[in-house]
Biopython code that builds the backbone (N, CA, C, O; Angstrom):
import numpy as np
from Bio.PDB.StructureBuilder import StructureBuilder

atoms = [
    (1, "UNK", "N", (-42.208, -16.886, -31.005)),
    (1, "UNK", "CA", (-41.480, -17.352, -29.937)),
    (1, "UNK", "C", (-40.850, -18.648, -30.301)),
    (1, "UNK", "O", (-41.479, -19.566, -30.829)),
    (2, "UNK", "N", (-39.693, -18.689, -30.027)),
    (2, "UNK", "CA", (-38.827, -19.797, -30.436)),
    (2, "UNK", "C", (-39.047, -21.255, -29.815)),
    (2, "UNK", "O", (-39.254, -21.311, -28.603)),
    (3, "UNK", "N", (-39.022, -22.256, -30.444)),
    (3, "UNK", "CA", (-39.319, -23.543, -29.834)),
    (3, "UNK", "C", (-38.206, -23.822, -29.103)),
    (3, "UNK", "O", (-37.052, -23.663, -29.501)),
    (4, "UNK", "N", (-38.662, -24.394, -27.636)),
    (4, "UNK", "CA", (-37.707, -24.734, -26.729)),
    (4, "UNK", "C", (-36.545, -25.596, -27.219)),
    (4, "UNK", "O", (-36.873, -26.386, -28.104)),
    (5, "UNK", "N", (-35.255, -25.628, -26.847)),
    (5, "UNK", "CA", (-34.349, -26.836, -27.129)),
    (5, "UNK", "C", (-34.686, -27.915, -26.423)),
    (5, "UNK", "O", (-35.474, -27.828, -25.481)),
    (6, "UNK", "N", (-34.089, -29.140, -26.821)),
    (6, "UNK", "CA", (-34.151, -30.338, -26.180)),
    (6, "UNK", "C", (-33.791, -30.396, -24.691)),
    (6, "UNK", "O", (-34.370, -31.105, -23.869)),
    (7, "UNK", "N", (-32.671, -29.488, -24.414)),
    (7, "UNK", "CA", (-31.860, -29.397, -23.276)),
    (7, "UNK", "C", (-32.992, -28.481, -22.217)),
    (7, "UNK", "O", (-33.259, -28.809, -21.061)),
    (8, "UNK", "N", (-33.465, -27.466, -22.833)),
    (8, "UNK", "CA", (-34.443, -26.697, -22.069)),
    (8, "UNK", "C", (-35.530, -27.555, -21.754)),
    (8, "UNK", "O", (-35.887, -27.554, -20.576)),
    (9, "UNK", "N", (-36.162, -28.324, -22.593)),
    (9, "UNK", "CA", (-37.246, -28.929, -22.376)),
    (9, "UNK", "C", (-37.140, -30.067, -21.318)),
    (9, "UNK", "O", (-38.119, -30.408, -20.654)),
    (10, "UNK", "N", (-35.960, -30.617, -21.192)),
    (10, "UNK", "CA", (-35.395, -31.542, -20.503)),
    (10, "UNK", "C", (-35.237, -31.013, -19.019)),
    (10, "UNK", "O", (-35.672, -31.646, -18.057)),
    (11, "UNK", "N", (-34.612, -29.859, -18.918)),
    (11, "UNK", "CA", (-34.497, -28.993, -17.492)),
    (11, "UNK", "C", (-35.928, -28.701, -17.057)),
    (11, "UNK", "O", (-36.251, -28.851, -15.878)),
    (12, "UNK", "N", (-36.661, -28.352, -17.839)),
    (12, "UNK", "CA", (-38.118, -27.718, -17.480)),
    (12, "UNK", "C", (-38.772, -29.137, -16.869)),
    (12, "UNK", "O", (-39.146, -29.208, -15.699)),
    (13, "UNK", "N", (-38.854, -30.163, -17.729)),
    (13, "UNK", "CA", (-39.397, -31.388, -17.034)),
    (13, "UNK", "C", (-38.768, -31.935, -15.601)),
    (13, "UNK", "O", (-39.399, -32.375, -14.639)),
    (14, "UNK", "N", (-37.653, -31.810, -15.714)),
    (14, "UNK", "CA", (-36.855, -32.303, -14.306)),
    (14, "UNK", "C", (-37.358, -31.350, -13.100)),
    (14, "UNK", "O", (-37.680, -31.794, -11.998)),
    (15, "UNK", "N", (-37.385, -29.868, -13.483)),
    (15, "UNK", "CA", (-37.735, -29.052, -12.358)),
    (15, "UNK", "C", (-39.337, -29.217, -11.983)),
    (15, "UNK", "O", (-39.637, -29.072, -10.798)),
    (16, "UNK", "N", (-40.286, -29.487, -12.853)),
    (16, "UNK", "CA", (-41.477, -30.014, -12.688)),
    (16, "UNK", "C", (-41.828, -31.111, -11.727)),
    (16, "UNK", "O", (-42.691, -31.112, -10.850)),
    (17, "UNK", "N", (-40.925, -32.104, -12.098)),
    (17, "UNK", "CA", (-41.136, -33.495, -11.520)),
    (17, "UNK", "C", (-40.470, -33.767, -10.179)),
    (17, "UNK", "O", (-40.942, -34.629, -9.438)),
    (18, "UNK", "N", (-39.488, -33.129, -9.868)),
    (18, "UNK", "CA", (-38.884, -33.429, -8.653)),
    (18, "UNK", "C", (-38.463, -32.179, -7.797)),
    (18, "UNK", "O", (-37.493, -31.456, -8.024)),
    (19, "UNK", "N", (-39.249, -32.074, -6.906)),
    (19, "UNK", "CA", (-39.130, -30.749, -5.998)),
    (19, "UNK", "C", (-37.766, -30.731, -5.334)),
    (19, "UNK", "O", (-37.336, -31.781, -4.858)),
    (20, "UNK", "N", (-37.017, -29.559, -5.264)),
    (20, "UNK", "CA", (-35.807, -29.666, -4.662)),
    (20, "UNK", "C", (-35.986, -29.329, -3.191)),
    (20, "UNK", "O", (-36.976, -28.777, -2.710)),
    (21, "UNK", "N", (-34.744, -29.791, -2.443)),
    (21, "UNK", "CA", (-34.741, -29.609, -0.983)),
    (21, "UNK", "C", (-34.049, -28.503, -0.690)),
    (21, "UNK", "O", (-32.971, -28.293, -1.246)),
    (22, "UNK", "N", (-34.581, -27.624, 0.242)),
    (22, "UNK", "CA", (-33.718, -26.315, 0.623)),
    (22, "UNK", "C", (-32.144, -26.443, 0.652)),
    (22, "UNK", "O", (-31.642, -27.465, 1.120)),
    (23, "UNK", "N", (-31.484, -25.585, 0.237)),
    (23, "UNK", "CA", (-29.987, -25.721, 0.210)),
    (23, "UNK", "C", (-29.540, -25.837, 1.903)),
    (23, "UNK", "O", (-28.480, -26.383, 2.208)),
    (24, "UNK", "N", (-30.259, -25.393, 2.713)),
    (24, "UNK", "CA", (-29.682, -25.581, 4.185)),
    (24, "UNK", "C", (-29.861, -26.742, 4.680)),
    (24, "UNK", "O", (-29.300, -27.065, 5.727)),
    (25, "UNK", "N", (-30.866, -27.761, 3.853)),
    (25, "UNK", "CA", (-31.124, -29.191, 4.263)),
    (25, "UNK", "C", (-29.997, -30.088, 3.946)),
    (25, "UNK", "O", (-29.719, -31.091, 4.604)),
    (26, "UNK", "N", (-29.191, -29.559, 2.619)),
    (26, "UNK", "CA", (-27.914, -30.246, 2.236)),
    (26, "UNK", "C", (-26.773, -29.864, 2.989)),
    (26, "UNK", "O", (-25.838, -30.662, 2.924)),
    (27, "UNK", "N", (-26.602, -28.830, 3.703)),
    (27, "UNK", "CA", (-25.361, -28.711, 4.300)),
    (27, "UNK", "C", (-25.440, -28.790, 5.878)),
    (27, "UNK", "O", (-26.250, -27.972, 6.315)),
    (28, "UNK", "N", (-24.856, -29.507, 6.796)),
    (28, "UNK", "CA", (-25.012, -29.822, 7.955)),
    (28, "UNK", "C", (-24.666, -28.310, 8.583)),
    (28, "UNK", "O", (-23.712, -27.661, 8.153)),
    (29, "UNK", "N", (-25.498, -27.843, 9.591)),
    (29, "UNK", "CA", (-25.324, -26.729, 9.986)),
    (29, "UNK", "C", (-25.103, -26.736, 11.795)),
    (29, "UNK", "O", (-25.361, -27.778, 12.398)),
    (30, "UNK", "N", (-24.662, -25.623, 12.488)),
    (30, "UNK", "CA", (-24.636, -25.358, 13.833)),
    (30, "UNK", "C", (-25.983, -24.949, 14.108)),
    (30, "UNK", "O", (-26.733, -24.664, 13.174)),
    (31, "UNK", "N", (-26.409, -24.886, 15.453)),
    (31, "UNK", "CA", (-27.470, -24.177, 15.952)),
    (31, "UNK", "C", (-27.643, -22.780, 15.623)),
    (31, "UNK", "O", (-28.767, -22.283, 15.551)),
    (32, "UNK", "N", (-26.448, -22.038, 15.395)),
    (32, "UNK", "CA", (-26.431, -20.625, 15.170)),
    (32, "UNK", "C", (-26.428, -20.459, 13.579)),
    (32, "UNK", "O", (-26.156, -19.407, 13.002)),
    (33, "UNK", "N", (-26.779, -21.686, 12.953)),
    (33, "UNK", "CA", (-26.822, -21.443, 11.308)),
    (33, "UNK", "C", (-25.701, -21.430, 10.421)),
    (33, "UNK", "O", (-25.766, -21.388, 9.192)),
    (34, "UNK", "N", (-24.426, -21.476, 11.291)),
    (34, "UNK", "CA", (-23.131, -21.511, 10.605)),
    (34, "UNK", "C", (-22.872, -22.951, 9.935)),
    (34, "UNK", "O", (-23.272, -23.984, 10.472)),
    (35, "UNK", "N", (-22.277, -22.935, 8.905)),
    (35, "UNK", "CA", (-21.933, -24.457, 8.576)),
    (35, "UNK", "C", (-20.970, -25.278, 9.440)),
    (35, "UNK", "O", (-20.087, -24.662, 10.038)),
    (36, "UNK", "N", (-21.052, -26.585, 9.560)),
    (36, "UNK", "CA", (-20.404, -27.263, 10.587)),
    (36, "UNK", "C", (-18.999, -27.078, 10.428)),
    (36, "UNK", "O", (-18.311, -26.913, 11.435)),
    (37, "UNK", "N", (-18.475, -27.084, 9.268)),
    (37, "UNK", "CA", (-17.266, -27.048, 9.285)),
    (37, "UNK", "C", (-16.525, -25.799, 9.589)),
    (37, "UNK", "O", (-15.299, -25.759, 9.687)),
    (38, "UNK", "N", (-17.329, -24.762, 9.736)),
    (38, "UNK", "CA", (-16.761, -23.369, 10.249)),
    (38, "UNK", "C", (-16.440, -23.440, 11.515)),
    (38, "UNK", "O", (-15.648, -22.568, 11.873)),
    (39, "UNK", "N", (-16.883, -24.395, 12.543)),
    (39, "UNK", "CA", (-16.829, -24.478, 13.963)),
    (39, "UNK", "C", (-15.478, -24.051, 14.222)),
    (39, "UNK", "O", (-14.527, -24.479, 13.568)),
    (40, "UNK", "N", (-15.363, -23.160, 15.225)),
    (40, "UNK", "CA", (-14.003, -22.327, 15.701)),
    (40, "UNK", "C", (-13.279, -21.391, 14.945)),
    (40, "UNK", "O", (-12.170, -20.947, 15.245)),
    (41, "UNK", "N", (-13.990, -21.086, 13.883)),
    (41, "UNK", "CA", (-13.240, -20.135, 12.943)),
    (41, "UNK", "C", (-14.213, -18.854, 12.759)),
    (41, "UNK", "O", (-15.363, -18.834, 13.198)),
    (42, "UNK", "N", (-13.666, -17.892, 12.121)),
    (42, "UNK", "CA", (-14.337, -16.668, 11.765)),
    (42, "UNK", "C", (-14.245, -16.473, 10.292)),
    (42, "UNK", "O", (-13.271, -16.879, 9.658)),
    (43, "UNK", "N", (-15.323, -15.809, 9.701)),
    (43, "UNK", "CA", (-15.135, -15.493, 8.358)),
    (43, "UNK", "C", (-14.422, -13.947, 8.240)),
    (43, "UNK", "O", (-14.883, -12.944, 8.784)),
    (44, "UNK", "N", (-13.463, -13.981, 7.586)),
    (44, "UNK", "CA", (-12.702, -12.469, 7.156)),
    (44, "UNK", "C", (-12.778, -12.318, 5.601)),
    (44, "UNK", "O", (-12.201, -13.116, 4.862)),
    (45, "UNK", "N", (-13.454, -11.346, 5.169)),
    (45, "UNK", "CA", (-13.622, -11.376, 3.704)),
    (45, "UNK", "C", (-13.370, -9.698, 3.111)),
    (45, "UNK", "O", (-13.314, -8.745, 3.889)),
    (46, "UNK", "N", (-13.275, -9.601, 2.036)),
    (46, "UNK", "CA", (-12.979, -8.278, 1.190)),
    (46, "UNK", "C", (-13.347, -8.521, -0.160)),
    (46, "UNK", "O", (-13.303, -9.647, -0.656)),
    (47, "UNK", "N", (-13.765, -7.347, -0.863)),
    (47, "UNK", "CA", (-13.912, -7.451, -2.285)),
    (47, "UNK", "C", (-12.701, -6.740, -2.799)),
    (47, "UNK", "O", (-12.354, -5.646, -2.355)),
    (48, "UNK", "N", (-11.954, -7.495, -3.909)),
    (48, "UNK", "CA", (-10.914, -7.081, -4.532)),
    (48, "UNK", "C", (-11.038, -7.310, -5.955)),
    (48, "UNK", "O", (-11.780, -8.169, -6.431)),
    (49, "UNK", "N", (-10.281, -6.510, -6.648)),
    (49, "UNK", "CA", (-10.473, -6.542, -8.414)),
    (49, "UNK", "C", (-10.095, -8.069, -8.832)),
    (49, "UNK", "O", (-9.455, -8.894, -8.180)),
    (50, "UNK", "N", (-10.613, -8.174, -9.960)),
    (50, "UNK", "CA", (-10.288, -9.855, -10.381)),
    (50, "UNK", "C", (-8.855, -10.076, -10.422)),
    (50, "UNK", "O", (-8.411, -11.221, -10.339)),
    (51, "UNK", "N", (-8.163, -9.151, -10.532)),
    (51, "UNK", "CA", (-6.558, -9.604, -10.814)),
    (51, "UNK", "C", (-6.008, -10.128, -9.487)),
    (51, "UNK", "O", (-4.910, -10.682, -9.555)),
    (52, "UNK", "N", (-6.581, -10.042, -8.323)),
    (52, "UNK", "CA", (-6.124, -10.319, -7.079)),
    (52, "UNK", "C", (-6.262, -11.970, -7.058)),
    (52, "UNK", "O", (-5.445, -12.818, -6.698)),
    (53, "UNK", "N", (-7.573, -12.102, -7.568)),
    (53, "UNK", "CA", (-7.599, -13.646, -7.565)),
    (53, "UNK", "C", (-6.985, -14.517, -8.793)),
    (53, "UNK", "O", (-6.740, -15.715, -8.658)),
    (54, "UNK", "N", (-6.793, -13.916, -9.819)),
    (54, "UNK", "CA", (-5.872, -14.396, -10.925)),
    (54, "UNK", "C", (-4.569, -14.772, -10.429)),
    (54, "UNK", "O", (-4.056, -15.838, -10.769)),
    (55, "UNK", "N", (-3.903, -13.818, -9.507)),
    (55, "UNK", "CA", (-2.752, -13.688, -9.168)),
    (55, "UNK", "C", (-2.472, -14.861, -8.359)),
    (55, "UNK", "O", (-1.524, -15.606, -8.608)),
    (56, "UNK", "N", (-3.535, -15.097, -7.087)),
    (56, "UNK", "CA", (-3.481, -16.045, -6.232)),
    (56, "UNK", "C", (-3.644, -17.560, -7.070)),
    (56, "UNK", "O", (-2.878, -18.518, -6.961)),
    (57, "UNK", "N", (-4.697, -17.484, -7.808)),
    (57, "UNK", "CA", (-4.624, -18.660, -8.644)),
    (57, "UNK", "C", (-3.515, -19.008, -9.368)),
    (57, "UNK", "O", (-3.318, -20.210, -9.544)),
    (58, "UNK", "N", (-2.692, -18.149, -9.858)),
    (58, "UNK", "CA", (-1.363, -18.283, -10.686)),
    (58, "UNK", "C", (-0.279, -18.697, -9.504)),
    (58, "UNK", "O", (0.530, -19.585, -9.773)),
    (59, "UNK", "N", (-0.256, -18.237, -8.546)),
    (59, "UNK", "CA", (0.663, -18.788, -7.408)),
    (59, "UNK", "C", (0.247, -20.218, -7.242)),
    (59, "UNK", "O", (1.064, -21.135, -7.319)),
    (60, "UNK", "N", (-1.154, -20.419, -6.991)),
    (60, "UNK", "CA", (-1.386, -21.919, -6.731)),
    (60, "UNK", "C", (-1.066, -22.906, -7.692)),
    (60, "UNK", "O", (-0.663, -24.030, -7.394)),
    (61, "UNK", "N", (-1.265, -22.442, -8.985)),
    (61, "UNK", "CA", (-0.993, -23.250, -10.084)),
    (61, "UNK", "C", (0.596, -23.657, -10.122)),
    (61, "UNK", "O", (0.956, -24.825, -10.269)),
    (62, "UNK", "N", (1.500, -22.563, -9.975)),
    (62, "UNK", "CA", (2.941, -22.734, -10.053)),
    (62, "UNK", "C", (3.305, -23.707, -9.005)),
    (62, "UNK", "O", (4.369, -24.296, -9.192)),
    (63, "UNK", "N", (2.633, -23.998, -7.933)),
    (63, "UNK", "CA", (3.050, -24.708, -6.831)),
    (63, "UNK", "C", (3.287, -26.142, -7.184)),
    (63, "UNK", "O", (4.139, -26.869, -6.671)),
    (64, "UNK", "N", (2.358, -26.493, -8.203)),
    (64, "UNK", "CA", (2.372, -27.972, -8.749)),
    (64, "UNK", "C", (1.665, -28.966, -7.910)),
    (64, "UNK", "O", (0.669, -28.563, -7.309)),
    (65, "UNK", "N", (2.005, -30.142, -7.781)),
    (65, "UNK", "CA", (0.983, -31.026, -6.923)),
    (65, "UNK", "C", (1.162, -30.786, -5.494)),
    (65, "UNK", "O", (0.168, -31.071, -4.826)),
    (66, "UNK", "N", (2.220, -30.313, -4.814)),
    (66, "UNK", "CA", (2.458, -29.804, -3.400)),
    (66, "UNK", "C", (1.726, -28.430, -3.151)),
    (66, "UNK", "O", (1.708, -27.991, -2.001)),
    (67, "UNK", "N", (1.196, -27.814, -4.050)),
    (67, "UNK", "CA", (0.504, -26.384, -4.115)),
    (67, "UNK", "C", (-0.508, -26.317, -2.867)),
    (67, "UNK", "O", (-1.195, -27.225, -2.399)),
    (68, "UNK", "N", (-0.400, -25.015, -2.476)),
    (68, "UNK", "CA", (-1.362, -24.809, -1.304)),
    (68, "UNK", "C", (-2.710, -24.345, -1.847)),
    (68, "UNK", "O", (-2.724, -23.757, -2.928)),
    (69, "UNK", "N", (-3.735, -24.542, -1.245)),
    (69, "UNK", "CA", (-4.959, -24.188, -1.335)),
    (69, "UNK", "C", (-5.238, -22.792, -1.218)),
    (69, "UNK", "O", (-4.339, -22.202, -0.619)),
    (70, "UNK", "N", (-6.301, -21.975, -1.637)),
    (70, "UNK", "CA", (-6.546, -20.563, -1.435)),
    (70, "UNK", "C", (-6.398, -20.170, 0.172)),
    (70, "UNK", "O", (-5.686, -19.247, 0.566)),
    (71, "UNK", "N", (-7.070, -20.895, 0.898)),
    (71, "UNK", "CA", (-7.091, -20.664, 2.194)),
    (71, "UNK", "C", (-5.428, -20.624, 2.906)),
    (71, "UNK", "O", (-5.031, -19.711, 3.630)),
    (72, "UNK", "N", (-4.720, -21.673, 2.556)),
    (72, "UNK", "CA", (-3.392, -21.641, 2.934)),
    (72, "UNK", "C", (-2.526, -20.500, 2.530)),
    (72, "UNK", "O", (-1.736, -19.964, 3.307)),
    (73, "UNK", "N", (-2.693, -20.149, 1.313)),
    (73, "UNK", "CA", (-2.089, -18.840, 0.730)),
    (73, "UNK", "C", (-2.274, -17.677, 1.287)),
    (73, "UNK", "O", (-1.445, -16.773, 1.381)),
    (74, "UNK", "N", (-3.705, -17.692, 1.780)),
    (74, "UNK", "CA", (-4.208, -16.230, 2.297)),
    (74, "UNK", "C", (-3.513, -16.177, 3.761)),
    (74, "UNK", "O", (-3.006, -15.152, 4.216)),
    (75, "UNK", "N", (-3.561, -17.456, 4.454)),
    (75, "UNK", "CA", (-2.897, -17.680, 5.677)),
    (75, "UNK", "C", (-1.443, -17.300, 5.730)),
    (75, "UNK", "O", (-0.919, -16.635, 6.623)),
    (76, "UNK", "N", (-0.858, -17.797, 4.675)),
    (76, "UNK", "CA", (0.668, -17.149, 4.704)),
    (76, "UNK", "C", (0.800, -15.897, 4.258)),
    (76, "UNK", "O", (1.840, -15.301, 4.537)),
    (77, "UNK", "N", (-0.229, -15.239, 3.471)),
    (77, "UNK", "CA", (-0.041, -13.677, 3.471)),
    (77, "UNK", "C", (-0.177, -12.951, 4.895)),
    (77, "UNK", "O", (0.573, -12.056, 5.284)),
    (78, "UNK", "N", (-1.262, -13.487, 5.608)),
    (78, "UNK", "CA", (-1.611, -12.787, 6.782)),
    (78, "UNK", "C", (-0.460, -12.910, 7.935)),
    (78, "UNK", "O", (-0.228, -12.038, 8.772)),
    (79, "UNK", "N", (0.244, -14.214, 7.811)),
    (79, "UNK", "CA", (1.705, -14.325, 8.598)),
    (79, "UNK", "C", (2.613, -13.471, 8.261)),
    (79, "UNK", "O", (3.284, -12.882, 9.110)),
    (80, "UNK", "N", (2.752, -13.293, 7.001)),
    (80, "UNK", "CA", (3.831, -12.285, 6.651)),
    (80, "UNK", "C", (3.588, -10.833, 7.173)),
    (80, "UNK", "O", (4.362, -10.104, 7.794)),
    (81, "UNK", "N", (2.446, -10.631, 6.800)),
    (81, "UNK", "CA", (1.829, -9.201, 7.366)),
    (81, "UNK", "C", (2.128, -9.048, 8.984)),
    (81, "UNK", "O", (2.665, -8.084, 9.529)),
    (82, "UNK", "N", (1.713, -10.075, 9.511)),
    (82, "UNK", "CA", (2.038, -9.948, 10.929)),
    (82, "UNK", "C", (3.420, -9.873, 11.427)),
    (82, "UNK", "O", (3.728, -9.245, 12.441)),
    (83, "UNK", "N", (4.226, -10.513, 10.707)),
    (83, "UNK", "CA", (5.807, -10.473, 10.681)),
    (83, "UNK", "C", (6.029, -8.952, 10.429)),
    (83, "UNK", "O", (6.606, -8.284, 11.287)),
    (84, "UNK", "N", (5.648, -8.470, 9.437)),
    (84, "UNK", "CA", (6.015, -7.081, 8.970)),
    (84, "UNK", "C", (5.674, -5.935, 10.271)),
    (84, "UNK", "O", (6.370, -4.942, 10.480)),
    (85, "UNK", "N", (4.603, -6.269, 10.976)),
    (85, "UNK", "CA", (4.220, -5.399, 12.121)),
    (85, "UNK", "C", (4.587, -5.721, 13.443)),
    (85, "UNK", "O", (4.336, -5.048, 14.442)),
    (86, "UNK", "N", (5.367, -7.090, 13.374)),
    (86, "UNK", "CA", (6.074, -7.343, 14.817)),
    (86, "UNK", "C", (4.882, -8.014, 15.412)),
    (86, "UNK", "O", (4.840, -7.716, 16.605)),
    (87, "UNK", "N", (3.946, -8.756, 15.089)),
    (87, "UNK", "CA", (2.783, -9.257, 15.673)),
    (87, "UNK", "C", (3.078, -11.028, 15.802)),
    (87, "UNK", "O", (3.873, -11.541, 15.015)),
    (88, "UNK", "N", (2.536, -11.676, 16.605)),
    (88, "UNK", "CA", (2.400, -13.071, 16.421)),
    (88, "UNK", "C", (1.843, -13.821, 15.192)),
    (88, "UNK", "O", (0.761, -13.403, 14.781)),
    (89, "UNK", "N", (2.324, -14.713, 14.628)),
    (89, "UNK", "CA", (1.673, -15.241, 13.442)),
    (89, "UNK", "C", (0.419, -16.103, 13.887)),
    (89, "UNK", "O", (0.441, -17.095, 14.616)),
    (90, "UNK", "N", (-0.696, -15.496, 13.279)),
    (90, "UNK", "CA", (-2.045, -16.107, 13.760)),
    (90, "UNK", "C", (-2.454, -17.427, 13.046)),
    (90, "UNK", "O", (-3.188, -18.273, 13.557)),
    (91, "UNK", "N", (-1.955, -17.502, 11.934)),
    (91, "UNK", "CA", (-2.452, -18.743, 11.005)),
    (91, "UNK", "C", (-1.278, -19.965, 11.043)),
    (91, "UNK", "O", (-0.063, -19.854, 10.880)),
    (92, "UNK", "N", (-2.120, -21.213, 11.327)),
    (92, "UNK", "CA", (-1.295, -22.430, 11.338)),
    (92, "UNK", "C", (-1.897, -23.225, 10.626)),
    (92, "UNK", "O", (-2.998, -23.587, 11.041)),
    (93, "UNK", "N", (-1.436, -23.741, 9.402)),
    (93, "UNK", "CA", (-1.889, -24.632, 8.352)),
    (93, "UNK", "C", (-1.989, -25.911, 9.024)),
    (93, "UNK", "O", (-1.041, -26.444, 9.601)),
    (94, "UNK", "N", (-3.317, -26.460, 8.927)),
    (94, "UNK", "CA", (-3.811, -27.680, 9.859)),
    (94, "UNK", "C", (-3.897, -28.848, 8.770)),
    (94, "UNK", "O", (-4.355, -29.921, 9.163)),
    (95, "UNK", "N", (-3.516, -28.741, 7.495)),
    (95, "UNK", "CA", (-3.834, -29.522, 6.539)),
    (95, "UNK", "C", (-3.003, -30.820, 6.452)),
    (95, "UNK", "O", (-3.232, -31.641, 5.564)),
]
sb = StructureBuilder()
sb.init_structure("model")
sb.init_model(0)
sb.init_chain("A")
sb.init_seg("    ")
for serial, (resi, resn, name, xyz) in enumerate(atoms, 1):
    if name == "N":
        sb.init_residue(resn, " ", resi, " ")
    sb.init_atom(name, np.array(xyz, "f"), 0.0, 1.0, " ", f" {name:<3s}", serial, name[0])
structure = sb.get_structure()
């Protein structure tokens, strides 16, 4: 058996010395258990190939300092899709 490295020994000592608080205690939540920041919103999600995320991050990086965050980019894409189908734009950037 290998001798633990100094890093592993230090991490083990910290883990034994200080019990951690549950994750839910660190994040303020609503009565329904949702994060407080999610008030008035709904989660819409899907799994995509890694290339989709890379493309979004590339678009974000090319915007420079005035670039949009991932949420704003996805909102813009949803608005373009709504335009294509003749529906009202559902996303308004509130940043």
